[in-house]
RODO-2510 file (C-alpha; in nm, 4 decimals, decimal comma):
residues 288
     n   res          X          Y          Z
     1     m     8,9835     8,3629     9,5550
     2     n     8,9426     8,5314     9,8893
     3     t     9,2974     8,6629     9,9516
     4     v     9,5008     8,7642     9,7009
     5     r     9,9223     8,8470     9,6545
     6     i     9,9729     9,1606     9,4643
     7     a    10,3371     9,3052     9,4042
     8     l    10,4088     9,6539     9,2737
     9     l    10,7756     9,6523     9,1080
    10     q    10,9336    10,0397     9,2310
    11     a    11,3130    10,0588     9,0643
    12     h    11,5594    10,3772     8,9368
    13     a    11,5090    10,4151     8,5754
    14     g    11,6995    10,0890     8,3909
    15     a    12,0689    10,1481     8,1726
    16     s    11,8528    10,0660     7,8681
    17     p    11,4732     9,9396     7,7531
    18     a    11,6663     9,5893     7,7274
    19     a    11,8170     9,6173     8,0729
    20     a    11,4617     9,7718     8,2129
    21     l    11,2953     9,4523     8,0831
    22     e    11,5548     9,2950     8,2391
    23     w    11,4932     9,3334     8,5646
    24     t    11,1792     9,3115     8,5683
    25     e    11,1342     9,0078     8,4435
    26     s    11,3176     8,8819     8,7615
    27     q    11,1387     9,0637     8,9894
    28     v    10,7908     8,9054     8,8403
    29     a    10,9951     8,5935     8,8232
    30     a    11,1117     8,6419     9,2062
    31     g    10,7837     8,7495     9,3481
    32     a    10,5563     8,4825     9,1965
    33     d    10,8129     8,2689     9,3636
    34     r    10,6766     8,4581     9,6451
    35     g    10,2550     8,4047     9,5342
    36     a    10,2328     8,7272     9,4207
    37     q     9,9677     8,6426     9,1324
    38     i     9,9016     9,0050     9,0961
    39     v    10,2149     9,1984     8,9323
    40     c    10,2195     9,6116     8,8399
    41     t    10,5349     9,8229     8,7351
    42     q    10,5739    10,2330     8,7989
    43     e    10,4914    10,4587     8,5364
    44     l    10,7297    10,4342     8,1825
    45     f    10,9415    10,0867     8,3416
    46     t    11,1363    10,0687     8,0365
    47     t    11,2471    10,4376     7,9979
    48     p    11,4125    10,7180     8,1976
    49     y    11,1342    11,0109     8,3006
    50     f    11,1571    11,1399     7,9345
    51     c    10,9196    11,4675     8,0199
    52     q    11,1315    11,7112     8,2139
    53     t    11,2103    11,8038     7,8734
    54     q    11,0693    11,8524     7,5188
    55     d    11,2670    11,6389     7,2857
    56     p    11,1003    11,5413     6,9326
    57     a    11,3915    11,2942     6,9795
    58     f    11,1673    11,0460     7,2625
    59     f    10,9389    10,9965     7,0519
    60     d    11,1421    10,7339     6,8831
    61     l    11,0734    10,5897     7,2581
    62     a    10,6980    10,4844     7,1423
    63     e    10,6114    10,1437     7,0796
    64     t    10,2440     9,9991     6,9214
    65     v    10,0479     9,7749     7,1593
    66     p    10,0395     9,5601     7,0384
    67     g    10,3286     9,5312     7,0050
    68     p    10,7137     9,3695     7,0956
    69     t    10,6865     9,5032     7,5221
    70     t    10,3652     9,3118     7,5052
    71     e    10,4436     9,0369     7,3901
    72     r    10,7894     8,9648     7,5581
    73     l    10,5765     9,0242     7,8769
    74     a    10,2841     8,8238     7,7809
    75     g    10,4746     8,4726     7,7371
    76     v    10,5772     8,6119     8,0741
    77     a    10,3144     8,6257     8,2296
    78     a    10,1315     8,2756     8,1200
    79     r    10,4891     8,1610     8,2387
    80     h    10,5060     8,2453     8,6159
    81     q    10,0779     8,2473     8,6184
    82     v    10,0739     8,5953     8,7236
    83     v     9,8323     8,9696     8,5965
    84     l    10,0657     9,2014     8,4560
    85     i     9,9595     9,6216     8,4431
    86     a    10,2816     9,7508     8,2131
    87     s    10,2991    10,0813     8,2029
    88     l    10,4045    10,2140     7,8262
    89     f    10,4502    10,4866     7,5871
    90     e    10,2417    10,4142     7,2816
    91     k    10,2618    10,4897     6,9793
    92     r     9,8738    10,4815     6,8231
    93     a     9,9528    10,7020     6,4797
    94     p    10,2079    10,9386     6,3222
    95     g    10,2420    11,1890     6,5614
    96     l     9,9741    11,0264     6,7940
    97     y    10,1241    10,9058     7,1210
    98     h     9,9637    10,8427     7,4368
    99     n    10,0968    10,6970     7,8228
   100     t     9,9542    10,3441     7,8119
   101     a     9,9153    10,0411     8,0902
   102     v     9,8063     9,7414     7,9007
   103     i     9,7262     9,5009     8,1196
   104     l     9,7484     9,0916     8,0696
   105     d     9,5637     8,8043     8,2232
   106     a     9,7657     8,4994     8,3560
   107     d     9,7385     8,2980     8,0479
   108     g     9,8944     8,5847     7,8188
   109     t     9,6174     8,7311     7,6745
   110     l     9,5928     9,0991     7,6172
   111     l     9,2521     9,1740     7,7724
   112     g     9,2940     9,5662     7,7500
   113     r     9,4681     9,8919     7,8184
   114     y     9,3615    10,1982     7,9891
   115     r     9,4752    10,5352     7,7734
   116     k     9,5844    10,8062     8,0922
   117     m     9,3108    11,0924     8,0926
   118     h     9,4558    11,3404     8,2820
   119     i     9,7799    11,4905     8,1427
   120     p     9,9766    11,7618     8,3448
   121     q    10,2315    11,9862     8,2535
   122     d    10,5080    12,1515     8,4814
   123     p    10,8160    12,2645     8,5693
   124     g    10,9826    11,8935     8,4892
   125     f    10,6646    11,6783     8,3349
   126     e    10,6403    11,8460     8,0459
   127     e    10,3492    11,5448     7,9344
   128     k    10,1221    11,7467     7,7294
   129     f    10,4220    11,7607     7,4759
   130     y    10,3908    11,3791     7,4223
   131     f    10,0544    11,2034     7,5075
   132     t     9,7257    11,2831     7,3537
   133     p     9,4784    11,2940     7,6394
   134     g     9,3253    10,8760     7,6789
   135     d     8,9881    10,8588     7,4669
   136     l     8,8893    10,5041     7,6373
   137     g     8,7365    10,6956     7,9580
   138     f     8,7780    10,4782     8,3538
   139     g     8,7276    10,1193     8,3594
   140     a     8,8051     9,7473     8,5505
   141     w     8,8706     9,4185     8,3918
   142     t     8,8145     9,1235     8,5316
   143     t     9,1057     8,8628     8,5787
   144     r     9,2004     8,4918     8,6709
   145     y     9,2955     8,6686     9,0425
   146     g     9,0001     8,9577     9,0629
   147     r     8,8452     9,2942     8,9137
   148     i     9,0976     9,5622     8,9200
   149     g     9,0900     9,9414     8,7672
   150     v     9,4121    10,1317     8,6280
   151     i     9,4690    10,4951     8,6189
   152     v     9,8344    10,6655     8,5482
   153     c     9,9375    10,8477     8,7518
   154     w     9,8281    11,2618     8,7255
   155     d     9,5089    11,0855     8,7463
   156     q     9,5594    11,0261     9,1043
   157     w     9,4569    11,3475     9,2016
   158     f     9,1237    11,3101     9,0106
   159     p     8,8269    11,1315     9,3050
   160     e     8,6243    11,1303     8,9618
   161     a     8,8691    10,7922     8,8096
   162     s     8,8987    10,6505     9,0767
   163     r     8,5498    10,6135     9,1473
   164     l     8,4937    10,5542     8,8182
   165     c     8,6686    10,1916     8,8447
   166     a     8,5095    10,1211     9,1237
   167     l     8,1712    10,1451     9,0145
   168     q     8,2336     9,9319     8,7152
   169     g     8,3575     9,6390     9,0384
   170     a     8,6789     9,7211     9,0411
   171     q     8,8298     9,5418     9,4216
   172     i     9,1789     9,6527     9,3218
   173     i     9,3595    10,0155     9,1501
   174     f     9,6257     9,9869     9,0563
   175     c     9,7708    10,3419     8,9987
   176     p    10,1327    10,3615     8,8270
   177     t    10,3189    10,6843     8,8422
   178     a    10,6208    10,8800     8,8587
   179     i    10,6306    11,1658     9,0902
   180     g    10,8974    11,3306     9,3124
   181     r    10,9471    11,7093     9,3537
   182     l    11,2097    11,9112     9,2202
   183     r    11,6139    11,9552     9,2961
   184     a    11,5826    12,3663     9,3499
   185     e    11,2286    12,2987     9,5685
   186     d    11,2572    12,2998     9,9168
   187     a    11,3081    11,9340    10,0925
   188     a    11,0495    12,0287    10,3524
   189     l    10,7325    12,1588    10,0690
   190     g    10,8563    11,8494     9,8878
   191     r    10,7720    11,6213    10,2299
   192     h    10,4254    11,8224    10,1914
   193     q    10,4023    11,7167     9,8663
   194     r    10,4340    11,3429     9,9666
   195     a    10,2719    11,3431    10,2034
   196     a     9,9372    11,4363    10,0153
   197     w    10,0247    11,2517     9,7379
   198     m     9,9457    10,9442     9,9776
   199     n     9,6458    11,0857    10,1116
   200     v     9,5084    11,1832     9,8518
   201     q     9,5283    10,7843     9,7264
   202     q     9,4709    10,6650    10,0641
   203     g     9,1413    10,8746    10,0542
   204     h     9,0334    10,7089     9,7190
   205     a     9,0666    10,3901     9,8872
   206     a     8,8414    10,4622    10,1525
   207     a     8,5427    10,6440    10,0124
   208     n     8,5755    10,4093     9,7597
   209     a     8,6280    10,1042     9,9911
   210     c     8,8486     9,8796     9,7891
   211     y     9,2126     9,7751     9,7918
   212     y     9,4490    10,0914     9,6273
   213     a     9,8423    10,0150     9,5373
   214     a    10,0231    10,3129     9,3624
   215     v    10,3618    10,2744     9,2123
   216     n    10,6429    10,4592     9,2259
   217     r    11,0079    10,5000     9,0860
   218     v    11,3149    10,6168     9,3124
   219     g    11,6109    10,7793     9,2286
   220     t    11,7016    11,1335     9,0876
   221     e    11,6496    11,2041     8,7058
   222     g    11,7671    11,5402     8,6228
   223     q    11,5816    11,7519     8,7453
   224     t    11,3705    11,5807     8,9391
   225     i    11,3766    11,3609     9,2906
   226     f    11,1641    11,0655     9,2846
   227     w    11,0041    10,9879     9,6421
   228     g    10,9436    10,5782     9,5561
   229     s    10,6515    10,5232     9,8630
   230     s    10,5633    10,2992     9,6353
   231     f    10,2074    10,1521     9,8924
   232     v     9,8717     9,9517     9,9497
   233     a     9,6099    10,0928    10,1077
   234     d     9,3141     9,8442    10,2609
   235     f     8,9462     9,9660    10,2335
   236     y     8,9996    10,1808    10,5119
   237     g     9,2895    10,3661    10,3275
   238     e     9,5461    10,2742    10,6201
   239     r     9,8888    10,1768    10,4038
   240     v     9,9343     9,8192    10,4701
   241     a    10,2520     9,7845    10,2377
   242     e    10,4743     9,9975    10,1813
   243     g    10,7932    10,0444     9,9712
   244     d    11,1411    10,2648    10,1070
   245     e    11,2150    10,6213     9,9111
   246     s    11,5071    10,5052     9,7436
   247     h    11,6011    10,2073     9,7240
   248     s    11,4633     9,9551     9,3763
   249     g    11,2272     9,6468     9,5085
   250     a    10,9238     9,4414     9,5121
   251     v    10,6357     9,5457     9,7721
   252     i    10,4337     9,2852     9,8171
   253     a    10,0757     9,2816    10,0479
   254     d     9,7803     9,0445    10,0500
   255     c     9,3738     9,1280     9,9522
   256     d     9,1433     9,0554    10,1183
   257     l     8,8928     9,0146     9,8944
   258     h     8,6623     8,7736    10,1039
   259     a     8,6743     9,1201    10,4164
   260     l     8,6125     9,4063    10,1477
   261     d     8,3089     9,2275    10,0507
   262     a     8,1995     9,2722    10,3732
   263     h     8,3027     9,6395    10,4427
   264     r     8,1259     9,6716    10,1643
   265     r     7,7809     9,5392    10,3315
   266     m     7,8360     9,7468    10,6717
   267     w     7,8971    10,0912    10,4650
   268     p     7,7616    10,0351    10,1370
   269     f     7,8930    10,4306    10,0110
   270     f     7,7900    10,2957     9,6304
   271     r     7,4051    10,2706     9,7611
   272     d     7,3549    10,6158     9,9382
   273     r     7,5168    10,8302     9,6647
   274     r     7,2545    11,0589     9,5633
   275     i     7,3063    11,0332     9,2036
   276     d     7,0663    11,2353     9,0989
   277     s     7,2732    11,5141     9,2932
   278     y     7,5906    11,5379     9,1075
   279     g     7,5726    11,6853     8,7833
   280     g     7,7443    11,9956     8,8412
   281     l     8,0419    11,7652     8,8583
   282     c     7,9943    11,7442     8,4735
   283     q     8,0859    12,1467     8,4707
   284     r     8,3922    12,3401     8,4188
   285     f     8,2944    12,4884     8,7492
   286     i     7,9968    12,6530     8,9253
   287     d     7,9831    13,0405     8,9405
   288     a     7,7602    13,2407     9,1201
***
């Protein structure tokens, strides 16, 4: 398959998990009608971004994987013949929870899951209270429409995450996320932060000669104003599709995998990597 059409679903928080699922199903159907073959949700799409505070009651939002939501989404994927990437709050065991993305193939098969590896802890992003760091590593999955990598939110700031997906053959890397500025912060600072968020991910696309898709939520929740701005960058790092900062909806983009292969022949980053010289990357810091 030479060209794959993808859809990124950015949304305001739903009134309930049921409402969020209904909206997502409607957007998958609409995207499929427009030719979308791979659809990705934002981070923790069934709930508000509850990590702004530390509250044990929010653990009740978690569910098993496989579980009710994955079973329902498997039916949606099969019905519309689309690959689905969905970000969920996973209950692995009592007292053990992950921020997890599931990958469902176009026949509804659960191909795998990715557990968020880098867990932030900042004002308004109290994720270490809720999530255990992932233990499945970084991966790539062969779907009906191409080979994809998946990372989640804070992972996007670490070039090693995208690199390891690309080294496993990912042609498109998807990153469900929930990011914005705190309402107490200066708006100008927020614009700088948003630019950095976009720039670093566009750099991952260029450095790994792949497509990169970032999916963010929109709206104000508590103390956070989310940026929206979901986008797709091509293998030059150029944004080829982008959502706005305040409205729910689908961002649609076409990924030309034939052009990607031709580009990698001429920009052979993987060939020229000095794998004999990167041992320092496995150290916390290289002291003088």
